[in-house]
DOKOL-843448 format. One line per 10 residues: number of its first residue (from 1); their letters; for each residue x, y, z of N, C-alpha, C, O. Coordinates in steps of 0.02 Angstrom, whole numbers, padded with zeros to 5 digits, always signed. Layout:
N
NUM = a = X,Y,Z,X,Y,Z,X,Y,Z,X,Y,Z  ...
END
This chain:
239
1 = mniilfdgfp = -00485,-00826,+00655,-00483,-00756,+00634,-00475,-00711,+00696,-00518,-00711,+00740  -00421,-00673,+00698,-00412,-00625,+00752,-00440,-00557,+00734,-00442,-00511,+00776  -00460,-00550,+00672,-00496,-00490,+00648,-00538,-00512,+00589,-00517,-00555,+00550  -00598,-00484,+00582,-00642,-00499,+00525,-00631,-00445,+00473,-00641,-00386,+00487  -00609,-00465,+00413,-00591,-00417,+00362,-00640,-00415,+00304,-00669,-00467,+00285  -00649,-00355,+00277,-00692,-00345,+00218,-00656,-00299,+00169,-00615,-00258,+00188  -00673,-00307,+00104,-00645,-00262,+00053,-00675,-00192,+00059,-00643,-00143,+00043  -00736,-00189,+00083,-00771,-00126,+00095,-00826,-00140,+00145,-00844,-00198,+00156  -00852,-00088,+00177,-00904,-00100,+00226,-00965,-00131,+00193,-00989,-00104,+00143  -00991,-00187,+00220,-01049,-00220,+00189,-01109,-00172,+00182,-01123,-00132,+00226
11 = eggfipasde = -01142,-00176,+00125,-01199,-00132,+00113,-01251,-00140,+00168,-01275,-00195,+00181  -01267,-00084,+00200,-01315,-00085,+00254,-01290,-00120,+00316,-01328,-00133,+00363  -01225,-00136,+00316,-01197,-00172,+00373,-01219,-00245,+00378,-01211,-00277,+00430  -01247,-00271,+00323,-01275,-00339,+00324,-01225,-00390,+00299,-01196,-00382,+00245  -01214,-00443,+00339,-01171,-00498,+00320,-01216,-00560,+00313,-01241,-00585,+00363  -01226,-00585,+00252,-01273,-00641,+00242,-01250,-00705,+00276,-01190,-00715,+00285  -01297,-00747,+00294,-01282,-00809,+00328,-01237,-00855,+00287,-01201,-00896,+00314  -01239,-00847,+00220,-01198,-00888,+00176,-01125,-00868,+00178,-01082,-00905,+00154  -01110,-00810,+00205,-01041,-00785,+00210,-01006,-00821,+00268,-01032,-00822,+00324  -00948,-00852,+00255,-00913,-00889,+00307,-00895,-00845,+00367,-00885,-00869,+00423
21 = rashilnilh = -00890,-00779,+00355,-00874,-00734,+00411,-00933,-00730,+00459,-00923,-00724,+00520  -00994,-00732,+00433,-01053,-00733,+00477,-01054,-00797,+00518,-01069,-00795,+00578  -01038,-00853,+00486,-01036,-00917,+00522,-00982,-00915,+00576,-00992,-00940,+00631  -00925,-00885,+00560,-00870,-00881,+00609,-00891,-00839,+00669,-00878,-00857,+00727  -00924,-00783,+00656,-00945,-00738,+00710,-00995,-00773,+00756,-00990,-00767,+00817  -01042,-00809,+00727,-01096,-00839,+00767,-01077,-00907,+00796,-01094,-00922,+00854  -01042,-00948,+00757,-01031,-01017,+00778,-00962,-01031,+00808,-00953,-01079,+00845  -00913,-00989,+00792,-00846,-00998,+00820,-00834,-00950,+00877,-00811,-00969,+00931  -00850,-00887,+00865,-00843,-00837,+00918,-00901,-00837,+00967,-00896,-00811,+01022  -00957,-00866,+00945,-01017,-00872,+00986,-01042,-00802,+01010,-01059,-00792,+01068
31 = lrqgdsfkmg = -01043,-00755,+00962,-01067,-00688,+00977,-01140,-00682,+00960,-01166,-00717,+00917  -01174,-00637,+00995,-01245,-00625,+00984,-01259,-00551,+00982,-01213,-00510,+00987  -01321,-00533,+00973,-01341,-00462,+00968,-01313,-00424,+01028,-01319,-00445,+01086  -01282,-00367,+01013,-01253,-00325,+01065,-01179,-00337,+01077,-01145,-00296,+01107  -01155,-00395,+01054,-01083,-00410,+01062,-01042,-00373,+01010,-01067,-00352,+00958  -00977,-00366,+01024,-00932,-00331,+00978,-00873,-00376,+00959,-00857,-00424,+00994  -00842,-00361,+00903,-00783,-00397,+00880,-00739,-00350,+00839,-00761,-00298,+00815  -00675,-00370,+00832,-00628,-00329,+00794,-00640,-00338,+00720,-00644,-00394,+00695  -00645,-00282,+00684,-00660,-00284,+00613,-00616,-00234,+00577,-00595,-00184,+00605  -00602,-00247,+00513,-00562,-00202,+00474,-00584,-00200,+00401,-00612,-00248,+00375
41 = iinesegeat = -00571,-00143,+00370,-00580,-00134,+00298,-00510,-00137,+00268,-00468,-00095,+00285  -00498,-00185,+00224,-00430,-00198,+00199,-00397,-00135,+00173,-00422,-00100,+00129  -00339,-00121,+00202,-00296,-00064,+00184,-00330,+00004,+00193,-00307,+00054,+00166  -00385,+00006,+00232,-00419,+00069,+00244,-00425,+00085,+00318,-00406,+00140,+00339  -00451,+00039,+00357,-00463,+00055,+00428,-00468,-00008,+00470,-00480,-00063,+00444  -00459,+00002,+00535,-00469,-00051,+00584,-00512,-00022,+00640,-00507,+00037,+00655  -00553,-00063,+00670,-00596,-00039,+00723,-00637,-00094,+00754,-00617,-00152,+00756  -00696,-00075,+00778,-00739,-00122,+00814,-00809,-00123,+00783,-00838,-00070,+00770  -00834,-00183,+00773,-00902,-00190,+00747,-00947,-00216,+00804,-00925,-00254,+00847  -01009,-00193,+00804,-01058,-00215,+00853,-01116,-00248,+00817,-01142,-00221,+00768
51 = ieavsddgit = -01137,-00306,+00840,-01194,-00341,+00809,-01259,-00307,+00830,-01276,-00305,+00889  -01294,-00281,+00781,-01357,-00246,+00794,-01418,-00292,+00789,-01468,-00282,+00823  -01413,-00343,+00746,-01469,-00389,+00738,-01445,-00455,+00709,-01396,-00458,+00672  -01480,-00509,+00728,-01464,-00576,+00702,-01529,-00608,+00678,-01580,-00607,+00712  -01526,-00636,+00617,-01585,-00671,+00590,-01561,-00732,+00552,-01501,-00745,+00546  -01609,-00771,+00527,-01591,-00830,+00488,-01555,-00810,+00424,-01517,-00849,+00395  -01566,-00748,+00400,-01536,-00725,+00338,-01464,-00701,+00348,-01425,-00700,+00300  -01446,-00683,+00409,-01379,-00658,+00421,-01377,-00612,+00481,-01422,-00613,+00523  -01324,-00572,+00485,-01317,-00526,+00541,-01306,-00455,+00515,-01279,-00445,+00461  -01328,-00407,+00554,-01318,-00336,+00537,-01273,-00305,+00590,-01283,-00314,+00650
61 = vsykscckpv = -01222,-00269,+00566,-01174,-00240,+00612,-01166,-00165,+00600,-01180,-00139,+00546  -01144,-00130,+00652,-01121,-00061,+00645,-01046,-00063,+00654,-01019,-00110,+00683  -01011,-00012,+00630,-00938,-00013,+00631,-00910,+00055,+00649,-00931,+00106,+00621  -00863,+00055,+00695,-00828,+00116,+00714,-00754,+00106,+00706,-00723,+00066,+00741  -00724,+00143,+00659,-00652,+00136,+00647,-00613,+00176,+00699,-00637,+00226,+00724  -00553,+00152,+00713,-00512,+00187,+00762,-00443,+00205,+00735,-00410,+00250,+00762  -00421,+00171,+00682,-00354,+00185,+00656,-00347,+00157,+00585,-00388,+00118,+00562  -00293,+00178,+00552,-00278,+00152,+00486,-00227,+00095,+00492,-00185,+00096,+00537  -00231,+00046,+00447,-00182,-00009,+00449,-00112,+00017,+00435,-00102,+00062,+00394  -00064,-00012,+00468,+00006,+00007,+00459,+00047,-00055,+00442,+00044,-00105,+00477
71 = lypvtllcaq = +00085,-00050,+00387,+00131,-00103,+00369,+00202,-00076,+00376,+00213,-00016,+00373  +00250,-00121,+00387,+00319,-00099,+00397,+00353,-00082,+00331,+00336,-00111,+00279  +00400,-00036,+00332,+00436,-00016,+00270,+00488,-00068,+00249,+00547,-00052,+00243  +00464,-00128,+00238,+00508,-00184,+00219,+00479,-00218,+00157,+00420,-00234,+00155  +00522,-00229,+00108,+00504,-00268,+00049,+00539,-00335,+00052,+00600,-00338,+00060  +00501,-00389,+00046,+00529,-00456,+00042,+00534,-00476,-00031,+00484,-00484,-00065  +00596,-00483,-00055,+00608,-00507,-00123,+00624,-00581,-00117,+00678,-00600,-00092  +00579,-00623,-00138,+00586,-00695,-00127,+00585,-00732,-00193,+00540,-00722,-00234  +00634,-00775,-00203,+00634,-00817,-00263,+00578,-00868,-00259,+00560,-00891,-00205  +00552,-00886,-00316,+00497,-00935,-00319,+00520,-01003,-00294,+00575,-01027,-00310
81 = vrpicmkril = +00478,-01034,-00254,+00488,-01102,-00230,+00424,-01141,-00242,+00376,-01115,-00270  +00422,-01204,-00220,+00362,-01244,-00230,+00300,-01208,-00202,+00304,-01178,-00148  +00245,-01210,-00238,+00184,-01174,-00216,+00164,-01190,-00145,+00142,-01145,-00109  +00170,-01253,-00123,+00150,-01270,-00055,+00192,-01233,-00004,+00168,-01215,+00050  +00256,-01222,-00020,+00300,-01183,+00024,+00285,-01108,+00019,+00286,-01072,+00068  +00271,-01086,-00042,+00257,-01015,-00052,+00194,-00993,-00015,+00189,-00936,+00008  +00146,-01037,-00009,+00085,-01021,+00029,+00103,-01002,+00101,+00077,-00954,+00128  +00149,-01040,+00131,+00169,-01026,+00200,+00210,-00962,+00203,+00204,-00923,+00250  +00253,-00951,+00153,+00293,-00890,+00151,+00249,-00829,+00148,+00260,-00781,+00186  +00200,-00829,+00104,+00155,-00772,+00097,+00116,-00759,+00161,+00112,-00702,+00184
91 = reavslgvgr = +00089,-00812,+00191,+00050,-00804,+00252,+00092,-00774,+00308,+00071,-00727,+00342  +00152,-00801,+00317,+00194,-00777,+00372,+00222,-00707,+00359,+00229,-00668,+00406  +00238,-00692,+00297,+00263,-00625,+00280,+00211,-00572,+00296,+00228,-00519,+00324  +00149,-00586,+00279,+00095,-00538,+00294,+00084,-00534,+00369,+00073,-00480,+00396  +00086,-00591,+00403,+00077,-00592,+00475,+00130,-00550,+00510,+00117,-00518,+00561  +00191,-00549,+00481,+00246,-00509,+00510,+00242,-00435,+00491,+00277,-00394,+00520  +00199,-00418,+00442,+00187,-00348,+00426,+00228,-00318,+00371,+00235,-00257,+00368  +00257,-00359,+00325,+00296,-00330,+00271,+00251,-00287,+00225,+00193,-00303,+00214  +00280,-00234,+00200,+00241,-00187,+00161,+00236,-00203,+00087,+00190,-00180,+00053  +00282,-00243,+00062,+00282,-00261,-00009,+00317,-00329,-00017,+00363,-00346,+00020
101 = iilsgsdtge = +00293,-00368,-00066,+00323,-00432,-00082,+00338,-00434,-00156,+00294,-00419,-00197  +00399,-00452,-00174,+00418,-00463,-00244,+00435,-00537,-00252,+00481,-00562,-00220  +00398,-00571,-00294,+00409,-00642,-00307,+00445,-00649,-00374,+00420,-00627,-00426  +00504,-00680,-00373,+00546,-00681,-00432,+00566,-00751,-00454,+00575,-00796,-00413  +00571,-00759,-00519,+00601,-00819,-00546,+00676,-00816,-00532,+00702,-00763,-00515  +00710,-00872,-00539,+00782,-00874,-00524,+00817,-00923,-00570,+00785,-00965,-00602  +00883,-00918,-00574,+00922,-00961,-00619,+00918,-01034,-00597,+00918,-01079,-00640  +00916,-01047,-00532,+00918,-01116,-00508,+00849,-01143,-00489,+00843,-01202,-00473  +00799,-01101,-00492,+00731,-01122,-00473,+00694,-01155,-00530,+00711,-01145,-00588  +00643,-01193,-00515,+00601,-01226,-00564,+00559,-01173,-00601,+00522,-01135,-00569
111 = ksylssnlyk = +00564,-01171,-00667,+00529,-01120,-00707,+00453,-01126,-00703,+00418,-01076,-00709  +00428,-01186,-00693,+00356,-01196,-00693,+00322,-01162,-00634,+00262,-01150,-00635  +00360,-01146,-00581,+00331,-01113,-00523,+00299,-01047,-00542,+00250,-01026,-00512  +00328,-01014,-00592,+00304,-00947,-00612,+00232,-00949,-00639,+00195,-00901,-00633  +00214,-01007,-00669,+00147,-01012,-00699,+00100,-01056,-00658,+00051,-01081,-00684  +00115,-01064,-00595,+00074,-01105,-00550,+00003,-01076,-00545,-00007,-01016,-00551  -00045,-01120,-00535,-00114,-01099,-00525,-00121,-01055,-00463,-00169,-01017,-00457  -00074,-01060,-00418,-00075,-01018,-00358,-00079,-00944,-00378,-00111,-00905,-00343  -00047,-00927,-00434,-00047,-00857,-00457,-00098,-00846,-00513,-00131,-00794,-00515  -00104,-00895,-00558,-00149,-00887,-00615,-00221,-00879,-00594,-00259,-00841,-00625
121 = tgeykeylld = -00242,-00912,-00540,-00311,-00908,-00517,-00321,-00855,-00462,-00377,-00843,-00441  -00266,-00825,-00441,-00271,-00776,-00386,-00276,-00808,-00318,-00290,-00774,-00269  -00264,-00874,-00314,-00270,-00909,-00250,-00222,-00881,-00198,-00236,-00883,-00138  -00165,-00854,-00219,-00115,-00828,-00172,-00143,-00774,-00127,-00120,-00764,-00071  -00194,-00738,-00151,-00224,-00685,-00111,-00257,-00711,-00048,-00262,-00676,+00002  -00281,-00774,-00051,-00312,-00804,+00008,-00261,-00810,+00065,-00278,-00803,+00124  -00198,-00824,+00047,-00146,-00832,+00098,-00123,-00765,+00126,-00102,-00761,+00183  -00126,-00714,+00084,-00113,-00646,+00109,-00166,-00628,+00160,-00151,-00601,+00213  -00229,-00644,+00144,-00284,-00628,+00189,-00278,-00668,+00254,-00291,-00641,+00308  -00259,-00731,+00249,-00250,-00772,+00309,-00197,-00741,+00355,-00206,-00739,+00416
131 = gamqsahagl = -00143,-00718,+00325,-00090,-00687,+00365,-00112,-00624,+00399,-00095,-00611,+00457  -00152,-00584,+00364,-00178,-00522,+00394,-00225,-00537,+00451,-00221,-00505,+00504  -00270,-00586,+00442,-00317,-00603,+00495,-00281,-00632,+00556,-00302,-00621,+00613  -00227,-00670,+00543,-00188,-00697,+00599,-00156,-00640,+00639,-00153,-00644,+00700  -00133,-00589,+00604,-00098,-00533,+00637,-00145,-00485,+00672,-00122,-00442,+00710  -00210,-00492,+00660,-00260,-00447,+00688,-00253,-00376,+00662,-00269,-00328,+00696  -00230,-00370,+00599,-00224,-00306,+00566,-00252,-00310,+00496,-00258,-00364,+00467  -00270,-00252,+00468,-00306,-00250,+00404,-00262,-00232,+00345,-00287,-00222,+00289  -00196,-00228,+00355,-00152,-00210,+00300,-00131,-00270,+00259,-00108,-00320,+00286  -00137,-00264,+00192,-00113,-00315,+00146,-00058,-00284,+00103,-00068,-00229,+00076
141 = pevlfadhan = -00002,-00318,+00095,+00053,-00289,+00055,+00040,-00292,-00019,+00001,-00333,-00043  +00073,-00248,-00055,+00075,-00251,-00128,+00117,-00311,-00148,+00168,-00325,-00117  +00095,-00348,-00199,+00132,-00405,-00223,+00150,-00393,-00297,+00107,-00382,-00338  +00215,-00397,-00311,+00240,-00387,-00379,+00274,-00451,-00403,+00301,-00489,-00363  +00272,-00463,-00469,+00300,-00524,-00497,+00355,-00508,-00546,+00349,-00461,-00586  +00409,-00547,-00543,+00465,-00539,-00588,+00483,-00606,-00618,+00484,-00657,-00583  +00497,-00608,-00683,+00514,-00671,-00716,+00585,-00694,-00697,+00599,-00754,-00700  +00627,-00647,-00679,+00697,-00664,-00663,+00726,-00610,-00618,+00694,-00559,-00605  +00786,-00622,-00593,+00817,-00577,-00545,+00829,-00507,-00574,+00823,-00458,-00538  +00846,-00503,-00638,+00857,-00437,-00669,+00794,-00395,-00665,+00798,-00335,-00649
151 = mavrlvrenc = +00737,-00425,-00679,+00674,-00389,-00675,+00658,-00371,-00603,+00631,-00318,-00589  +00674,-00416,-00556,+00662,-00402,-00486,+00702,-00341,-00463,+00677,-00299,-00426  +00765,-00336,-00486,+00807,-00279,-00468,+00777,-00215,-00496,+00777,-00163,-00463  +00750,-00218,-00558,+00717,-00159,-00587,+00657,-00138,-00545,+00646,-00078,-00534  +00618,-00186,-00521,+00560,-00170,-00479,+00582,-00138,-00414,+00548,-00093,-00388  +00638,-00160,-00387,+00665,-00130,-00326,+00683,-00057,-00339,+00667,-00013,-00300  +00717,-00044,-00395,+00737,+00024,-00412,+00676,+00070,-00420,+00678,+00128,-00401  +00623,+00042,-00449,+00563,+00082,-00463,+00520,+00095,-00402,+00485,+00145,-00398  +00523,+00048,-00353,+00475,+00051,-00297,+00506,+00060,-00229,+00470,+00072,-00181  +00572,+00054,-00223,+00603,+00053,-00156,+00660,+00104,-00151,+00713,+00089,-00123
161 = egadlimldn = +00649,+00162,-00176,+00702,+00213,-00176,+00724,+00229,-00104,+00682,+00240,-00060  +00789,+00230,-00094,+00816,+00247,-00029,+00818,+00191,+00022,+00841,+00201,+00078  +00794,+00132,+00002,+00792,+00076,+00049,+00862,+00045,+00057,+00902,+00047,+00010  +00875,+00016,+00114,+00935,-00022,+00127,+00927,-00090,+00093,+00878,-00125,+00106  +00973,-00108,+00048,+00967,-00168,+00008,+01009,-00224,+00037,+01070,-00217,+00046  +00977,-00281,+00052,+01011,-00337,+00085,+00997,-00402,+00048,+00939,-00416,+00031  +01049,-00441,+00036,+01042,-00507,+00007,+01066,-00559,+00057,+01124,-00557,+00077  +01023,-00604,+00077,+01044,-00658,+00121,+01077,-00712,+00079,+01047,-00737,+00031  +01138,-00731,+00097,+01173,-00781,+00057,+01229,-00813,+00097,+01270,-00779,+00128  +01231,-00880,+00097,+01281,-00916,+00135,+01348,-00921,+00098,+01398,-00940,+00128
171 = vvgavplsts = +01350,-00903,+00034,+01411,-00909,-00006,+01454,-00847,+00000,+01514,-00852,+00016  +01425,-00788,-00013,+01465,-00727,-00012,+01448,-00683,+00048,+01481,-00632,+00060  +01398,-00702,+00087,+01381,-00663,+00146,+01436,-00667,+00198,+01464,-00720,+00210  +01452,-00610,+00228,+01506,-00609,+00277,+01486,-00577,+00342,+01513,-00592,+00395  +01437,-00532,+00338,+01415,-00494,+00397,+01348,-00522,+00422,+01302,-00529,+00382  +01342,-00538,+00486,+01278,-00563,+00512,+01224,-00509,+00510,+01236,-00452,+00530  +01165,-00527,+00486,+01110,-00479,+00486,+01094,-00457,+00557,+01073,-00400,+00568  +01103,-00501,+00605,+01084,-00487,+00674,+01126,-00433,+00707,+01108,-00408,+00760  +01183,-00415,+00677,+01227,-00364,+00706,+01234,-00303,+00661,+01273,-00258,+00677  +01197,-00301,+00606,+01204,-00248,+00557,+01159,-00188,+00571,+01105,-00195,+00598
181 = eigksavlai = +01184,-00129,+00552,+01143,-00069,+00557,+01098,-00066,+00495,+01122,-00075,+00439  +01034,-00054,+00506,+00985,-00052,+00452,+00951,+00016,+00451,+00938,+00045,+00504  +00937,+00041,+00392,+00904,+00106,+00385,+00830,+00103,+00402,+00806,+00055,+00431  +00795,+00156,+00383,+00724,+00162,+00400,+00679,+00119,+00356,+00622,+00105,+00373  +00705,+00099,+00298,+00668,+00052,+00254,+00718,+00004,+00225,+00778,+00019,+00220  +00695,-00055,+00205,+00742,-00106,+00182,+00709,-00154,+00133,+00649,-00164,+00133  +00752,-00184,+00091,+00732,-00238,+00046,+00774,-00299,+00066,+00835,-00294,+00073  +00741,-00355,+00077,+00774,-00417,+00096,+00766,-00468,+00041,+00710,-00491,+00028  +00821,-00486,+00007,+00818,-00534,-00048,+00839,-00603,-00024,+00892,-00612,+00006  +00796,-00652,-00037,+00807,-00721,-00014,+00799,-00768,-00073,+00749,-00765,-00109
191 = gpergwsdre = +00848,-00811,-00084,+00850,-00853,-00143,+00808,-00916,-00137,+00775,-00928,-00086  +00808,-00957,-00190,+00770,-01020,-00192,+00806,-01074,-00152,+00858,-01061,-00122  +00778,-01133,-00152,+00806,-01188,-00113,+00879,-01203,-00131,+00918,-01222,-00088  +00897,-01195,-00194,+00966,-01209,-00216,+01010,-01147,-00214,+01068,-01149,-00234  +00982,-01092,-00189,+01021,-01031,-00182,+01025,-00990,-00245,+01008,-01013,-00300  +01047,-00927,-00238,+01058,-00884,-00296,+01117,-00912,-00337,+01163,-00941,-00308  +01116,-00902,-00402,+01173,-00921,-00444,+01228,-00868,-00436,+01216,-00814,-00410  +01288,-00885,-00459,+01343,-00837,-00457,+01325,-00774,-00497,+01343,-00718,-00478  +01291,-00784,-00553,+01270,-00726,-00593,+01224,-00681,-00554,+01231,-00619,-00555  +01176,-00710,-00519,+01128,-00671,-00480,+01163,-00636,-00421,+01147,-00579,-00405
201 = rklfqesgfr = +01209,-00671,-00389,+01246,-00640,-00334,+01283,-00578,-00358,+01281,-00526,-00326  +01315,-00584,-00416,+01351,-00527,-00444,+01302,-00470,-00461,+01317,-00412,-00448  +01245,-00488,-00490,+01194,-00438,-00508,+01171,-00400,-00446,+01168,-00339,-00447  +01154,-00436,-00393,+01129,-00403,-00333,+01183,-00358,-00303,+01169,-00302,-00283  +01245,-00382,-00300,+01297,-00342,-00270,+01313,-00280,-00311,+01324,-00226,-00284  +01312,-00287,-00377,+01324,-00229,-00420,+01266,-00180,-00417,+01274,-00121,-00435  +01208,-00204,-00395,+01149,-00161,-00389,+01142,-00130,-00320,+01092,-00097,-00305  +01192,-00141,-00277,+01193,-00108,-00212,+01170,-00151,-00154,+01164,-00125,-00098  +01157,-00215,-00165,+01136,-00259,-00111,+01197,-00280,-00070,+01250,-00298,-00097  +01190,-00279,-00004,+01243,-00302,+00041,+01231,-00376,+00057,+01177,-00392,+00083
211 = pmllgsrvlr = +01278,-00420,+00044,+01269,-00491,+00062,+01277,-00501,+00137,+01327,-00479,+00166  +01229,-00535,+00168,+01230,-00546,+00239,+01212,-00618,+00256,+01188,-00656,+00213  +01223,-00636,+00318,+01211,-00704,+00342,+01158,-00706,+00396,+01148,-00658,+00434  +01123,-00763,+00399,+01080,-00777,+00456,+01114,-00825,+00504,+01087,-00843,+00556  +01173,-00847,+00485,+01210,-00897,+00524,+01244,-00945,+00476,+01240,-00937,+00416  +01277,-00994,+00503,+01315,-01042,+00462,+01272,-01097,+00432,+01295,-01132,+00387  +01211,-01105,+00457,+01169,-01160,+00433,+01132,-01140,+00369,+01112,-01082,+00361  +01123,-01188,+00325,+01084,-01177,+00264,+01011,-01189,+00280,+00992,-01244,+00300  +00970,-01138,+00271,+00899,-01142,+00289,+00855,-01151,+00228,+00872,-01131,+00172  +00797,-01182,+00238,+00747,-01183,+00185,+00724,-01112,+00172,+00727,-01069,+00216
221 = tetacstgva = +00701,-01099,+00111,+00680,-01031,+00093,+00626,-01006,+00139,+00628,-00948,+00161  +00577,-01048,+00155,+00522,-01025,+00198,+00547,-01009,+00269,+00521,-00963,+00300  +00596,-01047,+00294,+00624,-01033,+00359,+00664,-00968,+00357,+00660,-00927,+00403  +00704,-00960,+00304,+00744,-00899,+00297,+00700,-00837,+00291,+00719,-00784,+00317  +00642,-00842,+00258,+00598,-00785,+00251,+00571,-00762,+00318,+00577,-00703,+00336  +00543,-00808,+00356,+00514,-00790,+00422,+00569,-00765,+00469,+00561,-00714,+00502  +00624,-00803,+00473,+00678,-00784,+00519,+00711,-00719,+00497,+00724,-00676,+00538  +00724,-00714,+00432,+00757,-00654,+00407,+00717,-00591,+00417,+00744,-00540,+00438  +00653,-00594,+00403,+00610,-00536,+00413,+00607,-00517,+00487,+00610,-00459,+00504  +00601,-00567,+00530,+00597,-00554,+00602,+00661,-00521,+00627,+00659,-00473,+00666
231 = vllsrmgll = +00719,-00547,+00607,+00783,-00517,+00628,+00789,-00447,+00600,+00811,-00401,+00635  +00771,-00438,+00537,+00774,-00371,+00506,+00731,-00321,+00543,+00753,-00266,+00558  +00669,-00340,+00558,+00624,-00294,+00595,+00652,-00278,+00664,+00645,-00222,+00688  +00684,-00327,+00694,+00715,-00315,+00760,+00771,-00264,+00755,+00777,-00219,+00796  +00813,-00271,+00703,+00869,-00224,+00693,+00844,-00155,+00677,+00879,-00105,+00689  +00784,-00150,+00648,+00754,-00085,+00631,+00716,-00055,+00690,+00690,+00000,+00686  +00713,-00093,+00746,+00677,-00069,+00804,+00601,-00073,+00797,+00565,-00036,+00830  +00577,-00118,+00754,+00506,-00123,+00740,+00475,-00185,+00771,+00414,-00194,+00768  +00515,-00228,+00799,+00489,-00291,+00826,+00518,-00303,+00895,+00502,-00354,+00926
END
């Protein structure tokens, strides 16, 4: 953990010994009374906490915020893939600072992915949190779900007004993302392992998405997500 995150400031500043964050502070970071560590309130603030007291029951901290979390004006629209791969995609997307994630079903993707326990139980939120703690920032992106690409496009229209719309695709993409001019906000659509269908390609293009390339090689979805977001942020002057 490069930052210790909480949904809200612990009541009385007390973190019980049963909380894994208390164990991390004492046993991994080896901090004691008077020591400080980086702490954040999810989507509210980031700052520094100081350990005021340590007991068998837990630790008591004070907290001084210094800034608000900032996420980049980028939406990652990603087709559903195997849950084990999606866990890595979510973690890395948050680590890179994307402001919104849209997870969509697709024509060529496995339909059962949509009903995976990863989403039904809320387990996916753990990977968002892992990504935020890795990045040492307290911002967590909004996550939206779409059953199919048509619904995903509707969500883009409703939530991403004015954004530069980009579809990564090796079939119809002609312009390299690495040399393209990008606006102040953007949506990056990345397909499943078997790629977008011809129907979906037509839908995205008719909806204003520009087809672009990451290169001539066909990448796994998780590789395309991390690489694509990084290149996009670089073109926007944010990375």
